[in-house]
C-alpha positions in Angstrom: 102.2 219.1 179.4 101.6 222.5 177.8 103.7 221.4 174.8 101.6 218.3 174.3 98.4 220.4 174.3 99.9 222.7 171.7 100.8 219.8 169.4 97.4 218.3 169.7 95.8 221.6 168.8 98.0 222.0 165.7 97.2 218.5 164.5 93.5 219.1 165.0 93.7 222.4 163.1 95.6 220.7 160.2 93.0 217.9 160.0 90.2 220.5 159.9 92.1 222.3 157.1 92.5 219.2 155.0 88.8 218.3 155.5 87.8 221.8 154.5 89.9 221.6 151.3 88.5 218.2 150.3 84.9 219.4 150.9 85.5 222.7 149.0 83.9 223.0 145.6 86.1 223.0 142.4 85.6 224.9 139.1 85.0 221.5 137.4 81.2 221.1 137.4 81.2 222.5 141.0 82.2 219.1 142.2 83.9 218.8 145.6 87.6 218.2 145.5 87.5 214.6 146.9 85.0 213.6 144.2 87.3 215.0 141.5 90.2 213.1 143.0 88.2 209.9 143.0 87.2 210.3 139.4 90.7 211.0 138.3 92.0 207.9 140.2 89.4 205.7 138.5 90.3 207.0 135.1 94.1 206.4 135.7 93.3 202.9 136.9 91.1 202.1 133.9 93.8 203.4 131.5 96.4 201.2 133.1 94.2 198.1 132.9 93.4 198.8 129.2 97.2 199.3 128.4 98.1 196.0 130.1 95.3 194.2 128.2 96.4 195.7 124.9 100.0 194.7 125.5 99.1 191.1 126.3 96.8 190.8 123.2 99.4 192.4 120.9 102.1 190.0 122.2 99.9 187.0 121.7 99.0 188.1 118.2 102.6 188.7 117.2 103.6 185.3 118.6 100.8 183.6 116.7 101.9 185.2 113.5 105.5 184.1 114.1 104.4 180.6 114.9 102.3 180.3 111.7 103.3 177.4 109.4 105.1 178.9 106.4 105.3 176.6 103.5 107.5 179.0 101.7 109.0 182.5 102.0 110.0 185.0 99.4 109.0 185.2 95.8 109.3 182.4 93.3 111.4 183.4 90.3 109.4 183.2 87.1 111.7 180.9 85.1 109.2 179.5 82.6 112.0 178.1 80.4 113.1 175.7 83.2 109.6 174.7 84.1 108.6 174.0 80.5 111.5 171.6 80.2 110.0 169.3 82.9 108.7 166.2 81.2 107.6 162.8 82.5 109.3 159.8 81.2 106.1 158.7 79.5 104.9 161.1 76.9 101.4 159.8 76.9 100.8 160.6 80.5 102.2 164.1 80.1 100.0 164.8 77.1 96.9 163.5 78.9 97.6 165.6 81.9 98.1 168.6 79.7 94.7 168.0 78.1 93.2 167.5 81.6 94.6 170.8 83.0 93.5 172.8 79.9 90.0 171.6 80.4 89.7 174.3 83.0 86.1 174.8 84.1 85.1 171.4 82.7 87.4 169.7 85.1 84.5 168.8 87.4 82.9 166.6 84.7 86.1 164.7 83.8 88.2 162.0 85.4 91.4 160.2 84.7 91.5 156.4 84.3 94.8 154.6 84.3 95.8 151.1 83.4 98.9 149.3 82.4 99.3 147.8 79.0 100.9 144.5 78.1 104.2 146.3 77.1 104.3 147.9 80.5 103.4 151.4 79.3 100.9 153.5 81.3 97.7 154.4 79.6 95.6 157.3 80.9 92.2 158.0 79.5 90.3 161.2 80.0 86.6 160.4 80.0 83.3 162.1 81.0 81.9 160.9 84.3 79.2 158.3 83.9 80.5 157.3 80.4 82.5 154.3 79.4 85.8 155.1 77.6 86.6 153.4 74.4 88.5 150.1 74.3 88.3 146.8 76.1 89.7 145.2 79.2 92.1 142.3 79.4 89.3 139.8 79.2 88.1 141.2 75.9 84.8 142.7 77.1 83.8 146.3 77.5 85.2 148.1 80.4 82.9 148.8 83.3 81.9 152.3 84.3 82.7 151.4 87.9 85.7 153.8 88.0 83.4 156.5 86.5 81.1 156.0 89.5 84.0 156.8 91.7 84.1 160.1 89.9 86.2 162.1 92.2 89.2 159.7 92.7 92.0 159.6 90.2 95.5 158.4 89.9 96.9 161.8 90.9 94.6 162.2 93.9 91.1 163.5 94.3 89.7 166.3 92.2 87.9 168.8 94.4 85.3 171.3 93.2 85.9 175.0 94.0 82.7 175.0 96.1 84.1 172.1 98.3 87.3 174.0 99.0 85.4 177.2 99.7 83.3 175.4 102.3 86.4 173.7 103.8 88.3 177.0 104.2 85.3 179.1 105.2 85.4 181.1 101.9 89.2 181.3 102.2 89.0 183.4 105.3 92.0 185.2 106.6 91.9 183.4 110.0 92.6 180.1 108.1 95.8 181.4 106.5 98.7 179.3 107.6 101.3 180.4 105.1 101.9 182.7 102.1 104.6 183.7 99.7 105.3 184.4 96.1 103.5 181.3 94.9 100.2 182.0 96.6 98.4 181.4 99.9 98.0 178.2 102.0 94.8 177.8 104.0 93.8 175.3 106.7 90.7 173.5 105.6 88.3 170.9 107.1 86.6 168.7 104.6 83.1 167.3 104.9 84.4 164.0 106.2 86.2 165.9 109.0 89.7 165.4 107.7 92.0 168.4 107.9 94.0 169.5 104.8 96.2 172.3 103.6 94.9 174.1 100.5 97.4 176.0 98.4 95.7 178.6 96.3 98.2 179.3 93.5 98.5 182.9 92.3 98.2 183.1 88.5 101.1 185.5 88.0 101.9 185.4 84.2 100.6 181.9 84.0 102.7 180.7 86.9 99.8 179.0 88.6 99.2 176.5 85.8 103.0 175.8 85.5 103.4 175.1 89.2 100.1 173.1 89.2 101.5 170.8 86.5 104.9 170.5 88.0 103.6 169.5 91.5 101.1 167.0 90.1 103.7 165.4 87.8 106.4 165.4 90.5 104.6 164.1 93.6 101.0 163.3 92.4 101.6 159.5 93.0 104.5 159.6 95.4 103.9 158.3 99.0 106.8 158.5 101.4 106.8 159.3 105.1 109.3 162.1 104.6 107.4 163.8 101.8 104.3 165.8 102.1 101.5 163.9 100.4 99.4 165.5 97.7 95.8 164.6 98.6 94.2 166.1 95.5 93.7 169.3 93.4 91.2 171.7 91.9 91.2 173.4 88.5 88.4 175.8 88.0 89.2 177.9 84.9 92.3 180.0 85.7 92.1 179.1 89.4 94.5 176.2 90.3 94.6 174.8 93.8 96.6 171.9 95.4 95.4 170.0 98.5 97.9 168.4 100.8 97.9 166.5 104.0 97.9 168.9 106.9 101.1 168.9 109.0 100.2 170.5 112.4 103.6 171.2 114.0 105.0 174.1 111.8 108.2 174.1 109.8 111.9 173.9 110.6 112.4 177.7 110.1 109.8 178.5 112.7 111.4 176.2 115.3 115.0 177.4 114.5 114.4 181.2 114.3 110.9 181.8 115.7 109.8 182.6 119.3 109.8 179.2 120.9 110.5 180.3 124.5 113.6 180.4 126.6 114.6 176.8 125.8 114.3 175.4 122.3 112.6 172.0 122.2 115.0 171.0 119.4 117.4 168.8 121.2 120.4 167.4 119.3 118.6 164.0 118.9 115.6 165.7 117.4 117.8 167.8 115.1 119.6 164.6 113.9 116.2 163.0 113.3 115.0 165.9 111.2 118.2 165.9 109.2 118.1 162.2 108.5 114.4 162.3 107.6 115.0 165.2 105.1 117.9 163.2 103.6 115.7 160.1 103.3 113.0 162.1 101.5 115.5 163.6 99.0 117.2 160.3 98.5 113.9 158.7 97.6 113.2 161.5 95.1 116.7 161.1 93.5 117.1 157.4 93.6 113.7 155.7 94.3 111.7 157.2 91.5 111.6 157.0 87.7 111.8 159.7 86.5 113.9 161.2 89.2 112.7 164.3 90.9 115.0 167.2 91.9 113.4 169.6 94.3 115.7 172.7 93.7 114.3 174.8 96.6 115.3 173.0 99.8 115.2 175.4 102.7 114.1 175.3 106.4 110.6 176.8 105.6 110.0 174.0 103.1 110.7 171.2 105.7 107.5 170.6 107.7 107.4 168.8 111.0 104.8 166.6 112.6 104.1 166.1 116.3 106.8 163.4 116.5 109.4 165.6 114.8 109.3 163.6 111.5 110.5 165.8 108.7 108.4 166.1 105.5 109.8 167.9 102.5 107.2 170.2 100.8 106.7 172.7 98.0 107.6 171.1 94.7 106.8 174.1 92.5 110.4 174.4 91.2 111.0 170.7 90.9 112.4 169.1 87.8 112.0 165.6 86.5 115.0 163.8 85.0 115.3 160.8 82.8 117.4 157.7 83.7 120.6 159.0 82.1 120.5 162.4 83.9 121.9 163.3 87.3 120.6 165.8 89.9 124.0 167.5 89.8 123.4 168.7 86.2 120.3 170.8 87.1 120.4 174.5 87.5 120.1 175.9 91.0 116.7 177.6 91.6 114.8 179.1 94.5 116.1 180.9 97.5 119.7 182.0 97.9 121.6 180.0 100.6 124.0 177.1 100.9 125.0 175.5 97.6 126.7 172.2 97.2 130.2 172.4 95.6 129.2 169.7 93.1 126.7 172.2 91.7 129.3 174.9 91.4 131.7 172.6 89.5 129.1 171.3 87.1 
């Protein structure tokens, strides 16, 4: 019993000592010790919360950057000699397109009108909007200016003004960037009719913008295939050249193969085979289904876009080459990014 009383007294003395210490004033603003401890605890807790929030936000930002749609990666080699060699099978079309591109800032007041002649050749007239071009139609009368009223629709797609594309991309804001590389920057844009497009703003590096502009318009301006990215239209405002494509909202193959897609890749073998076959169909159409033939010369995973149903769409025709009926795609020089090369190229 005396032992128990002694222990109780010690505990009471210890409790009084702790209470005394907590209530004692500290040199820090003469605050009591328990107040200082409470303030420090709150500061540590707030710091931990901020660190966790910062880590989560950084992780989301990096994942978003990795999941961006990249239409291309790396720099495009400036091989002007190869690009200058690209010619359409019909010289008149090429010459008219040349004149149209050189119009520069006057492009907004011009349109292309195309018709087939009796001999099967294609005739393209560059006329001012609202005016009737010279010549007569098949019935012998003067041609109507109906196509001039539809001033923004041409054979190669729709010509957009710089102002239209600035509005669509919110003044080419950084948050709308979905891809960038040596060729330029690709923006997501929403047109006035609500349709979503991808706008490629070509960098005019030593005149490369005009070369790529002409190449892509000539190569795929009129091509429509489910495995090729469609060219919706273009814009030429002085030295500024832009291409407007259909928007593919599921990224590219490089992103799904090498990006952060989670613990399990959604690319099953069936989907991979579907992508491979779709890409092959698109290339086969370029090589065999068109006249003149089109050789892409820069096929890589970042240039194969995917839609929500995993349909492959070949994109980025800036290094393409057009070949006549007697030429074969095996005879063209290899361009673009280093990687796998067919043995048939090496032997040629």
